[in-house]
N, C-alpha and C positions, 0 to 999 in steps of 0.2 A: 569471417570477412567482413573488415573494416571499410569503409565511406565516407569521405568527406562530405557534409552538404549541399558543398558548391558543387556537387557533381550534377543537382537536381538543378540548378540554373535553366538551363537552356530549355527544361520544360518549364519554369515558371516564369520569365523574366519576358517571355513574348506576350504572356497575359498581363501582364501587370504593368503597362507602358510609363518609364520613370520612376518606376519603384528603384530606390538605391539598393544593393548588393546587400549590405550587410543588411537589411529590413528583409529582402528577400530568404536568406541566410539564414536569422533567423525562426523565420515564420514555417521553413520548410523543417529546421530542429522541433521547433514547437509543435507541428504537425508530427514525425517522428513517436515524440512522448505521447501526443495524445494516442497514437494509433497503440502503440505498446501498451499503454492501461488501459486501453479498452477494449483492445482482442485476446489481451490475455497472451502472447504471442511469446513474451520472455518469462520462464520460470524458473525456479530456483529451490533446489531444497536449504530449510536451515536447519542447524544443528541443532541439539537436543537440549533444552533450557532445562536447569533445576525446580521444581513446583519450591513454591515456599508459602506456608500456611499462612493463612489471614494477607497473603497481597494480592491483590486482582489486576494490580497493573506491572505489563516487563518491558524494556526498551526491547526491541528486534534490530542488530545492527544487521545492515544488506551481505549476506556472503557475495557479493560481486560489489570492486569498488568501482561507483560512479553512477550506482544503483539504486532504485527507493523502492520500497516495500509497498505497494498500492491496495494488495489482496492477499487474507491469511486462506487459502482455498484449503487445506486440510489439518487437521488438530488433531492429536490424541493425549489424553492423561492416563497415564498406567494400560497402557494397551489399548485402550477403549476408544473410538472416533467421537469427539464431541461434537453434536449437533450444530449448524450456523443459528444464529438469533440474531432477526436486526436490533437493533436501536430502541426502535419502539417500541419492542415487545419485553424491554428488559422491566422490570417491576420494582426491582432494589436499587433506591436514587443514591445507597451511600456506594455502589457501584461508580458512579463518577465523580461523588463529593464523599469526603469521611468525613469530612466536619458538618454537616448536615444534624443541627441541634434536635432533640426530641425524637430520632430514627435509631432503632437498636439493630444494629450490624447483626448480620447471622450469617456464619461459616458452615459451610459442609461441601464433599467431594464435587471437582464442576460439573455439570451435567452438557452443558452450551461452551 
């Protein structure tokens, strides 16, 4: 059930006297996007990807046109679910930059 953003104007415009409709519509759109990102209300499964040895980064294309990926909820490698890890807990700087001098990259089976 798809709706246009201008359907929300009767609830918005009375509280923002003098606001141009185009600005109010953009604010409604931004609010809808923010709600969807923070509430995680819109979720979709991604097709499987093939893992490549010694490759840490993968481009994820959205399975639904017009949407964007904001969070990977769960991930499996060879049938085992990988535990999520916060960026601050990543101890290997080469994950972010393969060109760091003096750092030896180690490769192993993914755990996180």
